[in-house]
C-alpha positions in Angstrom: 2.1 3.1 -27.2 -0.5 0.3 -26.8 1.1 -0.9 -23.6 1.1 2.6 -22.2 -2.6 3.0 -22.8 -3.3 -0.4 -21.4 -1.3 0.7 -18.2 -3.3 3.7 -17.9 -6.7 2.0 -18.2 -5.8 -0.9 -15.8 -4.7 1.7 -13.1 -7.8 3.9 -14.0 -9.9 0.8 -13.3 -8.1 0.0 -10.1 -8.1 3.7 -8.9 -11.9 3.6 -9.5 -12.4 1.0 -6.8 -9.9 2.3 -4.3 -11.5 2.3 -0.7 -9.5 2.3 2.4 -6.1 3.3 1.2 -3.1 1.3 0.1 -3.3 -1.7 2.5 -6.9 -2.4 1.5 -5.8 -2.3 -2.2 -3.2 -5.1 -1.6 -5.3 -7.9 -2.5 -6.7 -6.1 -5.7 -3.2 -5.3 -6.8 -1.9 -8.8 -6.0 -4.8 -10.4 -8.1 -4.2 -8.1 -11.0 -0.5 -8.1 -11.3 0.8 -11.2 -9.6 -1.9 -13.8 -10.4 -3.6 -12.5 -13.4 -1.0 -10.7 -15.5 2.2 -12.1 -13.9 3.9 -8.7 -14.2 5.4 -8.9 -10.7 6.1 -11.5 -8.1 4.4 -11.5 -4.7 7.8 -10.6 -3.1 8.2 -7.7 -5.5 4.7 -6.5 -4.5 5.6 -6.8 -0.7 8.7 -4.9 -1.4 6.8 -2.1 -3.2 4.5 -1.8 -0.3 7.4 -1.6 2.1 9.1 1.1 0.1 5.7 2.8 -0.7 4.9 3.0 3.0 8.3 4.6 3.8 8.3 7.3 1.1 6.0 10.4 0.8 2.6 10.0 -0.7 -0.1 7.5 -0.8 1.0 3.9 -0.6 -1.1 2.6 -3.5 -0.1 5.5 -5.7 3.5 4.8 -4.9 3.0 1.1 -5.8 1.4 2.0 -9.0 4.4 4.1 -9.9 6.7 1.1 -9.1 4.6 -1.3 -11.1 4.4 1.1 -14.1 8.1 1.8 -13.9 8.9 -1.9 -14.0 6.6 -2.4 -16.9 7.5 0.5 -19.1 10.2 2.6 -17.4 9.7 6.3 -16.3 6.8 6.7 -18.9 5.1 3.6 -17.4 5.5 4.9 -14.0 4.0 8.3 -14.8 1.2 6.8 -16.8 0.2 4.1 -14.1 0.2 7.0 -11.5 -2.0 9.2 -13.6 -4.3 6.3 -14.4 -4.4 5.5 -10.7 -5.4 9.0 -9.5 -7.8 10.1 -12.3 -11.0 8.6 -10.9 -10.3 9.6 -7.3 -9.7 13.1 -8.4 -12.9 13.2 -10.2 -15.0 11.5 -7.6 -13.4 13.8 -4.8 -14.2 16.9 -6.8 -17.8 15.9 -7.3 -18.2 14.8 -3.7 -16.6 18.0 -2.3 -19.0 20.0 -4.4 -22.0 18.4 -2.8 -20.6 17.1 0.5 -22.5 19.5 2.8 -25.8 18.7 1.1 -25.6 14.9 1.0 -23.4 13.9 4.0 -26.3 13.9 6.3 -28.6 11.6 4.4 -29.1 8.4 6.4 -28.4 6.3 3.3 -25.0 7.9 2.8 -24.1 7.4 6.5 -25.3 3.7 6.2 -23.2 3.2 3.1 -20.2 4.7 4.8 -20.6 2.5 7.9 -20.7 -0.6 5.4 -17.6 0.6 3.6 -15.7 1.1 6.9 -16.4 -2.6 7.8 -15.4 -3.8 4.4 -12.2 -1.7 4.5 -11.2 -3.4 7.9 -11.5 -6.8 6.3 -9.5 -5.8 3.2 -6.7 -4.5 5.6 -6.7 -7.6 7.6 -6.3 -9.7 4.5 -3.4 -7.4 3.3 -1.7 -7.7 6.7 -2.0 -11.5 6.7 -0.5 -11.7 3.2 2.3 -9.2 4.2 3.0 -11.2 7.3 3.3 -14.4 5.2 5.9 -12.9 2.8 7.8 -10.7 5.5 7.9 -12.7 8.8 9.7 -15.9 7.5 12.1 -16.9 10.3 13.1 -16.2 13.9 15.1 -13.1 13.3 12.3 -11.4 11.2 9.7 -12.4 13.9 12.0 -10.9 16.5 12.2 -7.7 14.4 8.4 -7.7 14.1 7.9 -8.0 17.9 10.3 -5.3 18.6 8.8 -2.9 16.1 5.3 -3.9 17.4 6.1 -3.2 20.9 7.9 0.0 20.0 4.9 1.1 18.1 2.3 0.3 20.8 4.5 1.5 23.8 5.9 4.7 22.0 3.1 7.0 23.4 3.9 5.8 26.9 7.6 5.9 26.8 9.7 8.9 28.2 11.1 9.5 24.7 8.8 9.0 21.7 10.1 6.7 19.0 8.8 7.9 15.7 7.9 5.9 12.7 10.8 7.2 10.8 13.2 6.0 13.4 11.6 2.5 13.5 11.8 2.3 9.6 15.5 3.4 9.7 16.4 1.0 12.4 14.5 -1.8 10.6 16.4 -1.0 7.4 19.7 -1.2 9.2 18.8 -4.5 10.8 17.8 -5.9 7.4 21.0 -4.7 5.7 23.2 -6.1 8.6 21.4 -9.4 9.1 21.4 -10.2 5.4 25.0 -9.2 5.0 25.9 -11.4 7.9 24.0 -14.3 6.4 25.8 -13.9 3.0 29.2 -13.6 4.5 28.8 -17.0 6.1 
């Protein structure tokens, strides 16, 4: 029970400082669970992000569920998820109640402008780390280049290539490529 409470409190703390979504949370989750606690490896965190990106819901919440599940099974997954979403639900409820009256204050607008810049930096840092752990050889670089080109060009192509199709094709590539490597 002590570990379940610890999981809840850790994710409550992390959920309290969630700004910018899942990718912006990558450095915080990495520091907490890879460096400080050693609960998961950096490769596992990268995998959790990849799966979390491809499943319904918020990436950071999905990752919290995966980390909690690895630590304490299904109860840990539920506990980590609840811990992560508690603070945002409270904050959003309060903000929603007062949004019309305080959104026009110059100090609030200035604060949001600063937070946007900070979030950009956090996302760039997360992308750099994800790149380091994912684009590891020529085939993964080629896959990255193709996926990037499709993502950028999709609005201009005669047939749109949706994110689900790109993820499914990348999944197939990964399975086929790695099976081929193991078969050698």
